[in-house]
C-alpha positions in Angstrom: 112.0 92.4 141.8 108.7 90.9 140.5 106.8 92.6 143.3 108.3 96.0 142.3 107.1 95.5 138.6 103.6 94.6 139.8 103.4 97.7 142.0 104.6 99.9 139.1 102.1 98.5 136.7 99.2 98.8 139.2 100.0 102.4 140.0 100.7 103.5 136.4 98.4 105.9 134.5 96.0 104.3 132.0 97.2 104.6 128.4 96.3 107.8 126.5 94.8 107.7 123.0 96.2 110.2 120.6 93.3 109.9 118.2 90.8 111.6 120.6 88.1 109.3 121.9 89.0 106.0 123.4 88.5 103.1 120.9 85.5 100.8 121.3 86.3 97.3 122.5 86.0 94.6 119.8 83.4 92.7 121.7 80.9 95.6 121.6 78.9 96.4 118.5 79.3 99.9 117.0 76.7 102.1 115.4 77.1 102.3 111.6 77.9 105.6 110.0 74.7 106.6 108.3 76.0 109.8 106.7 76.1 109.9 102.8 79.3 108.7 101.2 81.4 110.4 98.6 80.2 107.8 96.1 76.6 108.8 96.4 74.4 109.1 93.2 74.3 112.7 92.0 73.5 114.5 88.7 77.2 114.1 87.8 77.2 110.4 88.2 74.0 110.2 86.2 75.5 112.3 83.4 78.8 110.4 83.4 77.2 106.9 83.8 79.5 106.0 86.7 78.7 103.6 89.6 77.2 105.1 92.7 75.4 104.3 95.9 71.9 105.5 97.0 72.6 106.7 100.5 71.1 110.2 100.8 68.9 111.4 103.5 66.3 113.7 101.9 63.5 115.5 103.6 60.2 113.6 104.0 56.6 114.9 103.9 53.7 113.9 106.0 50.8 116.0 104.8 48.9 115.4 101.6 49.4 119.0 100.4 53.1 118.8 101.0 53.3 115.5 99.1 51.4 116.9 96.1 53.7 119.9 96.0 56.8 117.7 96.4 55.8 115.3 93.7 55.5 118.3 91.2 58.9 119.7 92.4 60.5 116.2 91.9 59.2 116.0 88.4 60.3 119.5 87.5 63.7 118.9 89.0 64.1 115.5 87.1 63.2 117.2 83.8 65.8 120.0 84.4 68.4 117.5 85.4 67.9 115.4 82.3 67.7 118.3 79.9 71.0 119.6 81.3 72.6 116.1 81.3 71.5 115.4 77.7 73.1 118.7 76.6 76.3 118.1 78.5 76.7 114.4 77.6 79.9 113.6 75.8 79.5 112.8 72.1 81.8 111.6 69.4 84.0 114.3 67.9 83.1 113.6 64.3 79.4 114.5 64.6 78.0 117.3 62.6 75.8 119.9 64.3 72.6 118.4 62.9 73.4 114.9 64.2 74.4 116.3 67.6 71.2 118.2 67.9 69.2 115.2 66.8 70.9 113.1 69.5 70.2 115.7 72.2 66.6 116.0 71.2 66.2 112.2 71.1 67.8 111.9 74.5 65.6 114.6 76.0 62.4 113.1 74.5 63.2 109.6 75.7 64.0 110.9 79.2 60.7 113.0 79.3 58.8 109.7 78.8 60.7 108.2 81.7 59.8 110.9 84.3 56.8 109.2 85.7 58.8 107.3 88.3 60.5 110.5 89.5 57.7 112.0 91.5 58.3 109.5 94.3 54.6 110.2 95.1 55.8 113.3 97.0 56.8 111.2 100.0 60.3 112.6 99.9 62.5 114.9 97.9 64.2 113.5 94.8 67.6 115.0 96.0 68.8 115.8 99.4 70.4 119.2 100.4 73.8 118.0 99.0 72.4 117.0 95.6 72.3 113.3 96.2 69.5 111.0 94.9 67.2 109.5 97.5 67.2 105.8 98.2 63.7 105.5 96.8 64.7 107.1 93.5 66.6 104.0 92.2 64.0 103.3 89.6 63.9 106.9 88.5 67.7 107.1 88.3 67.8 103.9 86.3 65.2 105.1 83.8 67.0 108.4 83.4 70.3 106.7 82.9 68.9 104.4 80.2 67.5 107.4 78.4 70.8 109.3 78.6 72.7 106.2 77.3 70.2 105.9 74.4 71.5 109.3 73.2 74.9 107.6 72.6 73.4 105.6 69.8 72.5 107.2 66.4 68.8 107.7 66.0 68.8 106.0 62.5 71.5 103.7 61.2 73.0 104.9 58.0 73.3 102.8 54.9 75.4 103.3 51.8 73.4 104.8 48.9 72.8 102.5 46.0 75.2 102.9 43.2 74.1 104.1 39.8 75.7 101.3 37.8 73.4 99.4 35.4 74.1 96.0 37.0 72.9 97.2 40.4 76.1 96.2 42.2 78.4 98.5 44.0 82.1 98.9 43.2 83.2 97.2 46.4 83.4 93.5 45.4 80.1 93.2 43.5 77.9 93.2 46.6 74.6 95.1 46.8 74.4 97.5 49.8 71.8 96.6 52.4 68.9 99.0 52.5 67.5 99.8 55.9 
């Protein structure tokens, strides 16, 4: 009986794998997947201030002329991205049009000052073909994100106007308002 079981096991077909390719044995190292993930840093993650990973594979340049041209393209692209992101950034519902416009302008101006790190010296493109930021663009991305987030704060804090009473105190508990 035992001999029959051994003969059947030795002559049986090897197991078939329904997932396609045969799995890699656990004792052999596998190659990591180098393709960009779904959580890659994009213009949308920049605008929404969400967490992301820098795992894009942008094109790289070897010649000096191509680097110079790519550096300018990177700066122009970063400026357009920031202008668009500042305009589309979510703002509180109670803002009047003047305050909203002032925040957008402040955001755009602060971001324009931060663009110097976005040229990447023309070595590679700022974004890959799928719109994901290059690994070397971490500093640029961080600077632009900081500029966008500064647009969430009012440009000048508001203080209550001084009351016109003769004693110089306000009607709210006898305290003087703080003048900024």
